[in-house]
PyMOL Python script that loads the backbone (N, CA, C, O; Angstrom):
from pymol import cmd

cmd.read_pdbstr("""\
ATOM      1  N   MET A   1     -18.766  11.624  19.314  1.00  0.00           N
ATOM      2  CA  MET A   1     -19.340  12.573  20.234  1.00  0.00           C
ATOM      3  C   MET A   1     -20.712  12.064  20.669  1.00  0.00           C
ATOM      4  O   MET A   1     -21.491  11.611  19.831  1.00  0.00           O
ATOM      5  N   PRO A   2     -21.012  12.126  21.933  1.00  0.00           N
ATOM      6  CA  PRO A   2     -22.332  11.684  22.399  1.00  0.00           C
ATOM      7  C   PRO A   2     -23.435  12.622  21.924  1.00  0.00           C
ATOM      8  O   PRO A   2     -23.190  13.796  21.647  1.00  0.00           O
ATOM      9  N   TYR A   3     -24.630  12.101  21.834  1.00  0.00           N
ATOM     10  CA  TYR A   3     -25.792  12.883  21.433  1.00  0.00           C
ATOM     11  C   TYR A   3     -26.136  13.871  22.537  1.00  0.00           C
ATOM     12  O   TYR A   3     -26.280  13.474  23.693  1.00  0.00           O
ATOM     13  N   THR A   4     -26.270  15.140  22.205  1.00  0.00           N
ATOM     14  CA  THR A   4     -26.559  16.164  23.216  1.00  0.00           C
ATOM     15  C   THR A   4     -28.019  16.594  23.235  1.00  0.00           C
ATOM     16  O   THR A   4     -28.506  17.086  24.253  1.00  0.00           O
ATOM     17  N   GLY A   5     -28.715  16.415  22.129  1.00  0.00           N
ATOM     18  CA  GLY A   5     -30.105  16.836  22.064  1.00  0.00           C
ATOM     19  C   GLY A   5     -30.273  18.330  21.864  1.00  0.00           C
ATOM     20  O   GLY A   5     -31.379  18.850  22.010  1.00  0.00           O
ATOM     21  N   LEU A   6     -29.197  19.031  21.533  1.00  0.00           N
ATOM     22  CA  LEU A   6     -29.275  20.473  21.293  1.00  0.00           C
ATOM     23  C   LEU A   6     -29.633  20.729  19.830  1.00  0.00           C
ATOM     24  O   LEU A   6     -28.973  20.217  18.926  1.00  0.00           O
ATOM     25  N   ILE A   7     -30.670  21.513  19.605  1.00  0.00           N
ATOM     26  CA  ILE A   7     -31.112  21.846  18.251  1.00  0.00           C
ATOM     27  C   ILE A   7     -30.922  23.339  18.042  1.00  0.00           C
ATOM     28  O   ILE A   7     -31.337  24.147  18.873  1.00  0.00           O
ATOM     29  N   LEU A   8     -30.302  23.698  16.945  1.00  0.00           N
ATOM     30  CA  LEU A   8     -29.998  25.093  16.633  1.00  0.00           C
ATOM     31  C   LEU A   8     -30.791  25.497  15.392  1.00  0.00           C
ATOM     32  O   LEU A   8     -30.653  24.883  14.334  1.00  0.00           O
ATOM     33  N   THR A   9     -31.616  26.528  15.526  1.00  0.00           N
ATOM     34  CA  THR A   9     -32.460  26.949  14.408  1.00  0.00           C
ATOM     35  C   THR A   9     -31.784  28.048  13.592  1.00  0.00           C
ATOM     36  O   THR A   9     -30.755  28.596  13.986  1.00  0.00           O
ATOM     37  N   ALA A  10     -32.383  28.351  12.458  1.00  0.00           N
ATOM     38  CA  ALA A  10     -31.869  29.411  11.589  1.00  0.00           C
ATOM     39  C   ALA A  10     -32.303  30.799  12.063  1.00  0.00           C
ATOM     40  O   ALA A  10     -32.005  31.796  11.406  1.00  0.00           O
ATOM     41  N   ARG A  11     -32.997  30.872  13.186  1.00  0.00           N
ATOM     42  CA  ARG A  11     -33.361  32.184  13.728  1.00  0.00           C
ATOM     43  C   ARG A  11     -32.118  32.925  14.208  1.00  0.00           C
ATOM     44  O   ARG A  11     -32.086  34.155  14.212  1.00  0.00           O
ATOM     45  N   GLU A  12     -31.099  32.177  14.611  1.00  0.00           N
ATOM     46  CA  GLU A  12     -29.862  32.790  15.091  1.00  0.00           C
ATOM     47  C   GLU A  12     -28.984  33.180  13.905  1.00  0.00           C
ATOM     48  O   GLU A  12     -29.143  32.664  12.799  1.00  0.00           O
ATOM     49  N   THR A  13     -28.062  34.094  14.157  1.00  0.00           N
ATOM     50  CA  THR A  13     -27.155  34.536  13.095  1.00  0.00           C
ATOM     51  C   THR A  13     -26.140  33.443  12.767  1.00  0.00           C
ATOM     52  O   THR A  13     -25.912  32.529  13.559  1.00  0.00           O
ATOM     53  N   ALA A  14     -25.537  33.555  11.586  1.00  0.00           N
ATOM     54  CA  ALA A  14     -24.525  32.585  11.163  1.00  0.00           C
ATOM     55  C   ALA A  14     -23.354  32.567  12.153  1.00  0.00           C
ATOM     56  O   ALA A  14     -22.815  31.502  12.456  1.00  0.00           O
ATOM     57  N   GLU A  15     -22.969  33.722  12.646  1.00  0.00           N
ATOM     58  CA  GLU A  15     -21.852  33.799  13.596  1.00  0.00           C
ATOM     59  C   GLU A  15     -22.175  33.077  14.906  1.00  0.00           C
ATOM     60  O   GLU A  15     -21.351  32.318  15.415  1.00  0.00           O
ATOM     61  N   LEU A  16     -23.364  33.309  15.450  1.00  0.00           N
ATOM     62  CA  LEU A  16     -23.769  32.630  16.679  1.00  0.00           C
ATOM     63  C   LEU A  16     -23.847  31.120  16.453  1.00  0.00           C
ATOM     64  O   LEU A  16     -23.425  30.340  17.308  1.00  0.00           O
ATOM     65  N   ARG A  17     -24.378  30.713  15.320  1.00  0.00           N
ATOM     66  CA  ARG A  17     -24.488  29.278  15.019  1.00  0.00           C
ATOM     67  C   ARG A  17     -23.112  28.625  14.939  1.00  0.00           C
ATOM     68  O   ARG A  17     -22.927  27.504  15.412  1.00  0.00           O
ATOM     69  N   LYS A  18     -22.148  29.321  14.343  1.00  0.00           N
ATOM     70  CA  LYS A  18     -20.790  28.779  14.240  1.00  0.00           C
ATOM     71  C   LYS A  18     -20.193  28.578  15.635  1.00  0.00           C
ATOM     72  O   LYS A  18     -19.576  27.548  15.908  1.00  0.00           O
ATOM     73  N   THR A  19     -20.375  29.550  16.502  1.00  0.00           N
ATOM     74  CA  THR A  19     -19.864  29.461  17.870  1.00  0.00           C
ATOM     75  C   THR A  19     -20.556  28.340  18.648  1.00  0.00           C
ATOM     76  O   THR A  19     -19.899  27.575  19.353  1.00  0.00           O
ATOM     77  N   ALA A  20     -21.872  28.245  18.521  1.00  0.00           N
ATOM     78  CA  ALA A  20     -22.642  27.243  19.262  1.00  0.00           C
ATOM     79  C   ALA A  20     -22.301  25.819  18.847  1.00  0.00           C
ATOM     80  O   ALA A  20     -22.429  24.895  19.650  1.00  0.00           O
ATOM     81  N   MET A  21     -21.871  25.631  17.611  1.00  0.00           N
ATOM     82  CA  MET A  21     -21.520  24.287  17.138  1.00  0.00           C
ATOM     83  C   MET A  21     -20.395  23.677  17.980  1.00  0.00           C
ATOM     84  O   MET A  21     -20.293  22.455  18.082  1.00  0.00           O
ATOM     85  N   GLU A  22     -19.572  24.503  18.568  1.00  0.00           N
ATOM     86  CA  GLU A  22     -18.468  24.028  19.402  1.00  0.00           C
ATOM     87  C   GLU A  22     -18.954  23.371  20.692  1.00  0.00           C
ATOM     88  O   GLU A  22     -18.180  22.692  21.366  1.00  0.00           O
ATOM     89  N   PHE A  23     -20.218  23.564  21.041  1.00  0.00           N
ATOM     90  CA  PHE A  23     -20.769  23.020  22.276  1.00  0.00           C
ATOM     91  C   PHE A  23     -21.530  21.718  22.072  1.00  0.00           C
ATOM     92  O   PHE A  23     -22.233  21.264  22.975  1.00  0.00           O
ATOM     93  N   GLY A  24     -21.399  21.115  20.900  1.00  0.00           N
ATOM     94  CA  GLY A  24     -21.987  19.804  20.666  1.00  0.00           C
ATOM     95  C   GLY A  24     -23.427  19.812  20.192  1.00  0.00           C
ATOM     96  O   GLY A  24     -24.208  18.939  20.571  1.00  0.00           O
ATOM     97  N   VAL A  25     -23.790  20.787  19.369  1.00  0.00           N
ATOM     98  CA  VAL A  25     -25.147  20.821  18.814  1.00  0.00           C
ATOM     99  C   VAL A  25     -25.374  19.560  17.992  1.00  0.00           C
ATOM    100  O   VAL A  25     -24.530  19.185  17.178  1.00  0.00           O
ATOM    101  N   SER A  26     -26.517  18.905  18.205  1.00  0.00           N
ATOM    102  CA  SER A  26     -26.824  17.643  17.525  1.00  0.00           C
ATOM    103  C   SER A  26     -27.522  17.835  16.191  1.00  0.00           C
ATOM    104  O   SER A  26     -27.424  16.980  15.311  1.00  0.00           O
ATOM    105  N   GLN A  27     -28.224  18.947  16.030  1.00  0.00           N
ATOM    106  CA  GLN A  27     -29.027  19.142  14.821  1.00  0.00           C
ATOM    107  C   GLN A  27     -29.162  20.632  14.531  1.00  0.00           C
ATOM    108  O   GLN A  27     -29.396  21.428  15.441  1.00  0.00           O
ATOM    109  N   ILE A  28     -29.013  21.014  13.247  1.00  0.00           N
ATOM    110  CA  ILE A  28     -29.255  22.391  12.840  1.00  0.00           C
ATOM    111  C   ILE A  28     -30.161  22.380  11.611  1.00  0.00           C
ATOM    112  O   ILE A  28     -30.284  21.366  10.923  1.00  0.00           O
ATOM    113  N   ASP A  29     -30.785  23.515  11.350  1.00  0.00           N
ATOM    114  CA  ASP A  29     -31.544  23.622  10.112  1.00  0.00           C
ATOM    115  C   ASP A  29     -30.846  24.612   9.196  1.00  0.00           C
ATOM    116  O   ASP A  29     -30.057  25.444   9.642  1.00  0.00           O
ATOM    117  N   ALA A  30     -31.148  24.508   7.920  1.00  0.00           N
ATOM    118  CA  ALA A  30     -30.545  25.389   6.925  1.00  0.00           C
ATOM    119  C   ALA A  30     -31.452  25.424   5.700  1.00  0.00           C
ATOM    120  O   ALA A  30     -32.153  24.458   5.397  1.00  0.00           O
ATOM    121  N   GLY A  31     -31.421  26.537   5.015  1.00  0.00           N
ATOM    122  CA  GLY A  31     -32.253  26.679   3.833  1.00  0.00           C
ATOM    123  C   GLY A  31     -33.733  26.670   4.160  1.00  0.00           C
ATOM    124  O   GLY A  31     -34.548  26.224   3.353  1.00  0.00           O
ATOM    125  N   SER A  32     -34.085  27.160   5.341  1.00  0.00           N
ATOM    126  CA  SER A  32     -35.472  27.122   5.809  1.00  0.00           C
ATOM    127  C   SER A  32     -36.345  28.143   5.106  1.00  0.00           C
ATOM    128  O   SER A  32     -35.894  29.237   4.765  1.00  0.00           O
ATOM    129  N   CYS A  33     -37.605  27.772   4.892  1.00  0.00           N
ATOM    130  CA  CYS A  33     -38.631  28.675   4.354  1.00  0.00           C
ATOM    131  C   CYS A  33     -39.664  28.877   5.455  1.00  0.00           C
ATOM    132  O   CYS A  33     -40.458  27.977   5.729  1.00  0.00           O
ATOM    133  N   VAL A  34     -39.663  30.033   6.083  1.00  0.00           N
ATOM    134  CA  VAL A  34     -40.565  30.248   7.211  1.00  0.00           C
ATOM    135  C   VAL A  34     -41.772  31.097   6.860  1.00  0.00           C
ATOM    136  O   VAL A  34     -42.589  31.413   7.724  1.00  0.00           O
ATOM    137  N   GLU A  35     -41.884  31.464   5.600  1.00  0.00           N
ATOM    138  CA  GLU A  35     -43.077  32.216   5.216  1.00  0.00           C
ATOM    139  C   GLU A  35     -44.247  31.273   5.039  1.00  0.00           C
ATOM    140  O   GLU A  35     -44.059  30.094   4.740  1.00  0.00           O
ATOM    141  N   LEU A  36     -45.446  31.780   5.221  1.00  0.00           N
ATOM    142  CA  LEU A  36     -46.639  30.960   5.041  1.00  0.00           C
ATOM    143  C   LEU A  36     -46.701  30.477   3.593  1.00  0.00           C
ATOM    144  O   LEU A  36     -46.671  31.288   2.667  1.00  0.00           O
ATOM    145  N   GLY A  37     -46.786  29.172   3.395  1.00  0.00           N
ATOM    146  CA  GLY A  37     -46.821  28.588   2.064  1.00  0.00           C
ATOM    147  C   GLY A  37     -45.466  28.507   1.402  1.00  0.00           C
ATOM    148  O   GLY A  37     -45.383  28.227   0.206  1.00  0.00           O
ATOM    149  N   GLY A  38     -44.396  28.743   2.150  1.00  0.00           N
ATOM    150  CA  GLY A  38     -43.042  28.795   1.586  1.00  0.00           C
ATOM    151  C   GLY A  38     -42.599  27.535   0.874  1.00  0.00           C
ATOM    152  O   GLY A  38     -41.873  27.614  -0.116  1.00  0.00           O
ATOM    153  N   TYR A  39     -43.016  26.379   1.350  1.00  0.00           N
ATOM    154  CA  TYR A  39     -42.593  25.129   0.721  1.00  0.00           C
ATOM    155  C   TYR A  39     -43.516  24.703  -0.416  1.00  0.00           C
ATOM    156  O   TYR A  39     -43.257  23.696  -1.073  1.00  0.00           O
ATOM    157  N   THR A  40     -44.581  25.448  -0.656  1.00  0.00           N
ATOM    158  CA  THR A  40     -45.459  25.130  -1.778  1.00  0.00           C
ATOM    159  C   THR A  40     -45.107  25.959  -3.005  1.00  0.00           C
ATOM    160  O   THR A  40     -45.597  25.685  -4.100  1.00  0.00           O
ATOM    161  N   GLU A  41     -44.269  26.961  -2.832  1.00  0.00           N
ATOM    162  CA  GLU A  41     -43.837  27.823  -3.936  1.00  0.00           C
ATOM    163  C   GLU A  41     -42.696  27.137  -4.696  1.00  0.00           C
ATOM    164  O   GLU A  41     -42.056  26.225  -4.173  1.00  0.00           O
ATOM    165  N   GLN A  42     -42.450  27.576  -5.920  1.00  0.00           N
ATOM    166  CA  GLN A  42     -41.354  27.031  -6.725  1.00  0.00           C
ATOM    167  C   GLN A  42     -39.996  27.378  -6.119  1.00  0.00           C
ATOM    168  O   GLN A  42     -39.079  26.556  -6.132  1.00  0.00           O
ATOM    169  N   THR A  43     -39.870  28.578  -5.596  1.00  0.00           N
ATOM    170  CA  THR A  43     -38.611  29.001  -4.981  1.00  0.00           C
ATOM    171  C   THR A  43     -38.892  29.461  -3.564  1.00  0.00           C
ATOM    172  O   THR A  43     -39.981  29.938  -3.247  1.00  0.00           O
ATOM    173  N   CYS A  44     -37.897  29.308  -2.733  1.00  0.00           N
ATOM    174  CA  CYS A  44     -38.027  29.746  -1.346  1.00  0.00           C
ATOM    175  C   CYS A  44     -37.281  31.057  -1.191  1.00  0.00           C
ATOM    176  O   CYS A  44     -36.062  31.100  -1.355  1.00  0.00           O
ATOM    177  N   GLY A  45     -37.983  32.105  -0.882  1.00  0.00           N
ATOM    178  CA  GLY A  45     -37.364  33.395  -0.637  1.00  0.00           C
ATOM    179  C   GLY A  45     -38.166  34.113   0.436  1.00  0.00           C
ATOM    180  O   GLY A  45     -39.396  34.071   0.427  1.00  0.00           O
ATOM    181  N   GLN A  46     -37.495  34.755   1.333  1.00  0.00           N
ATOM    182  CA  GLN A  46     -38.191  35.435   2.410  1.00  0.00           C
ATOM    183  C   GLN A  46     -39.003  36.598   1.869  1.00  0.00           C
ATOM    184  O   GLN A  46     -38.449  37.534   1.293  1.00  0.00           O
ATOM    185  N   ARG A  47     -40.285  36.541   2.049  1.00  0.00           N
ATOM    186  CA  ARG A  47     -41.168  37.660   1.741  1.00  0.00           C
ATOM    187  C   ARG A  47     -41.635  38.212   3.078  1.00  0.00           C
ATOM    188  O   ARG A  47     -42.415  37.577   3.787  1.00  0.00           O
ATOM    189  N   MET A  48     -41.155  39.386   3.409  1.00  0.00           N
ATOM    190  CA  MET A  48     -41.367  39.952   4.736  1.00  0.00           C
ATOM    191  C   MET A  48     -42.846  40.007   5.127  1.00  0.00           C
ATOM    192  O   MET A  48     -43.176  39.849   6.302  1.00  0.00           O
ATOM    193  N   GLU A  49     -43.727  40.225   4.173  1.00  0.00           N
ATOM    194  CA  GLU A  49     -45.142  40.336   4.520  1.00  0.00           C
ATOM    195  C   GLU A  49     -45.773  38.979   4.822  1.00  0.00           C
ATOM    196  O   GLU A  49     -46.884  38.931   5.348  1.00  0.00           O
ATOM    197  N   ARG A  50     -45.087  37.863   4.499  1.00  0.00           N
ATOM    198  CA  ARG A  50     -45.655  36.534   4.719  1.00  0.00           C
ATOM    199  C   ARG A  50     -44.877  35.691   5.730  1.00  0.00           C
ATOM    200  O   ARG A  50     -45.296  34.580   6.054  1.00  0.00           O
ATOM    201  N   GLU A  51     -43.761  36.197   6.230  1.00  0.00           N
ATOM    202  CA  GLU A  51     -42.940  35.371   7.106  1.00  0.00           C
ATOM    203  C   GLU A  51     -43.531  35.259   8.509  1.00  0.00           C
ATOM    204  O   GLU A  51     -44.205  36.169   8.991  1.00  0.00           O
ATOM    205  N   GLN A  52     -43.262  34.115   9.155  1.00  0.00           N
ATOM    206  CA  GLN A  52     -43.733  33.875  10.511  1.00  0.00           C
ATOM    207  C   GLN A  52     -42.794  34.518  11.530  1.00  0.00           C
ATOM    208  O   GLN A  52     -43.232  34.965  12.591  1.00  0.00           O
ATOM    209  N   PHE A  53     -41.510  34.563  11.207  1.00  0.00           N
ATOM    210  CA  PHE A  53     -40.490  35.209  12.027  1.00  0.00           C
ATOM    211  C   PHE A  53     -39.297  35.482  11.124  1.00  0.00           C
ATOM    212  O   PHE A  53     -39.240  34.982  10.001  1.00  0.00           O
ATOM    213  N   THR A  54     -38.357  36.261  11.601  1.00  0.00           N
ATOM    214  CA  THR A  54     -37.192  36.631  10.813  1.00  0.00           C
ATOM    215  C   THR A  54     -36.066  35.631  11.013  1.00  0.00           C
ATOM    216  O   THR A  54     -35.737  35.267  12.142  1.00  0.00           O
ATOM    217  N   LEU A  55     -35.482  35.193   9.913  1.00  0.00           N
ATOM    218  CA  LEU A  55     -34.327  34.300   9.985  1.00  0.00           C
ATOM    219  C   LEU A  55     -33.063  35.119  10.207  1.00  0.00           C
ATOM    220  O   LEU A  55     -32.888  36.181   9.610  1.00  0.00           O
ATOM    221  N   GLY A  56     -32.187  34.620  11.068  1.00  0.00           N
ATOM    222  CA  GLY A  56     -30.897  35.259  11.281  1.00  0.00           C
ATOM    223  C   GLY A  56     -29.845  34.720  10.328  1.00  0.00           C
ATOM    224  O   GLY A  56     -28.859  35.398  10.040  1.00  0.00           O
ATOM    225  N   ASP A  57     -30.049  33.500   9.837  1.00  0.00           N
ATOM    226  CA  ASP A  57     -29.095  32.844   8.940  1.00  0.00           C
ATOM    227  C   ASP A  57     -29.859  32.393   7.692  1.00  0.00           C
ATOM    228  O   ASP A  57     -30.587  31.401   7.727  1.00  0.00           O
ATOM    229  N   THR A  58     -29.690  33.120   6.608  1.00  0.00           N
ATOM    230  CA  THR A  58     -30.426  32.828   5.379  1.00  0.00           C
ATOM    231  C   THR A  58     -29.568  32.103   4.345  1.00  0.00           C
ATOM    232  O   THR A  58     -29.936  32.034   3.173  1.00  0.00           O
ATOM    233  N   ARG A  59     -28.425  31.563   4.775  1.00  0.00           N
ATOM    234  CA  ARG A  59     -27.566  30.833   3.832  1.00  0.00           C
ATOM    235  C   ARG A  59     -28.271  29.575   3.322  1.00  0.00           C
ATOM    236  O   ARG A  59     -29.150  29.023   3.984  1.00  0.00           O
ATOM    237  N   THR A  60     -27.865  29.143   2.140  1.00  0.00           N
ATOM    238  CA  THR A  60     -28.418  27.908   1.578  1.00  0.00           C
ATOM    239  C   THR A  60     -27.870  26.704   2.335  1.00  0.00           C
ATOM    240  O   THR A  60     -26.891  26.811   3.075  1.00  0.00           O
ATOM    241  N   LEU A  61     -28.511  25.567   2.142  1.00  0.00           N
ATOM    242  CA  LEU A  61     -28.045  24.332   2.773  1.00  0.00           C
ATOM    243  C   LEU A  61     -26.600  24.042   2.382  1.00  0.00           C
ATOM    244  O   LEU A  61     -25.786  23.700   3.240  1.00  0.00           O
ATOM    245  N   ASP A  62     -26.279  24.171   1.123  1.00  0.00           N
ATOM    246  CA  ASP A  62     -24.908  23.903   0.663  1.00  0.00           C
ATOM    247  C   ASP A  62     -23.882  24.801   1.354  1.00  0.00           C
ATOM    248  O   ASP A  62     -22.803  24.336   1.723  1.00  0.00           O
ATOM    249  N   LYS A  63     -24.209  26.079   1.533  1.00  0.00           N
ATOM    250  CA  LYS A  63     -23.274  27.001   2.180  1.00  0.00           C
ATOM    251  C   LYS A  63     -23.098  26.657   3.666  1.00  0.00           C
ATOM    252  O   LYS A  63     -21.994  26.768   4.199  1.00  0.00           O
ATOM    253  N   VAL A  64     -24.166  26.246   4.326  1.00  0.00           N
ATOM    254  CA  VAL A  64     -24.064  25.861   5.737  1.00  0.00           C
ATOM    255  C   VAL A  64     -23.199  24.603   5.867  1.00  0.00           C
ATOM    256  O   VAL A  64     -22.338  24.531   6.744  1.00  0.00           O
ATOM    257  N   ILE A  65     -23.419  23.635   5.018  1.00  0.00           N
ATOM    258  CA  ILE A  65     -22.620  22.414   5.057  1.00  0.00           C
ATOM    259  C   ILE A  65     -21.156  22.722   4.795  1.00  0.00           C
ATOM    260  O   ILE A  65     -20.281  22.174   5.466  1.00  0.00           O
ATOM    261  N   ALA A  66     -20.875  23.590   3.829  1.00  0.00           N
ATOM    262  CA  ALA A  66     -19.500  23.924   3.498  1.00  0.00           C
ATOM    263  C   ALA A  66     -18.783  24.639   4.642  1.00  0.00           C
ATOM    264  O   ALA A  66     -17.567  24.523   4.793  1.00  0.00           O
ATOM    265  N   SER A  67     -19.548  25.375   5.444  1.00  0.00           N
ATOM    266  CA  SER A  67     -18.913  26.111   6.550  1.00  0.00           C
ATOM    267  C   SER A  67     -18.578  25.182   7.687  1.00  0.00           C
ATOM    268  O   SER A  67     -18.039  25.620   8.704  1.00  0.00           O
TER     269      SER A  67
END
""", "prot")
cmd.dss("prot")
cmd.show_as("cartoon", "prot")
cmd.util.cbc("prot")
cmd.orient("prot")
């Protein structure tokens, strides 16, 4: 498949991401930590008071790959 340059973020729901993959998405993210300091903590978990935006797809990287 040719490179499309389409990037799909975890802001969208899992269902929308699954549908969009059919259109040749080149890159997706998974297991994202969008809270301030999220990657400096031992565990990544959405803390609503610290998040930059709401994730629509909070599945782990392994679950996204398996789907």
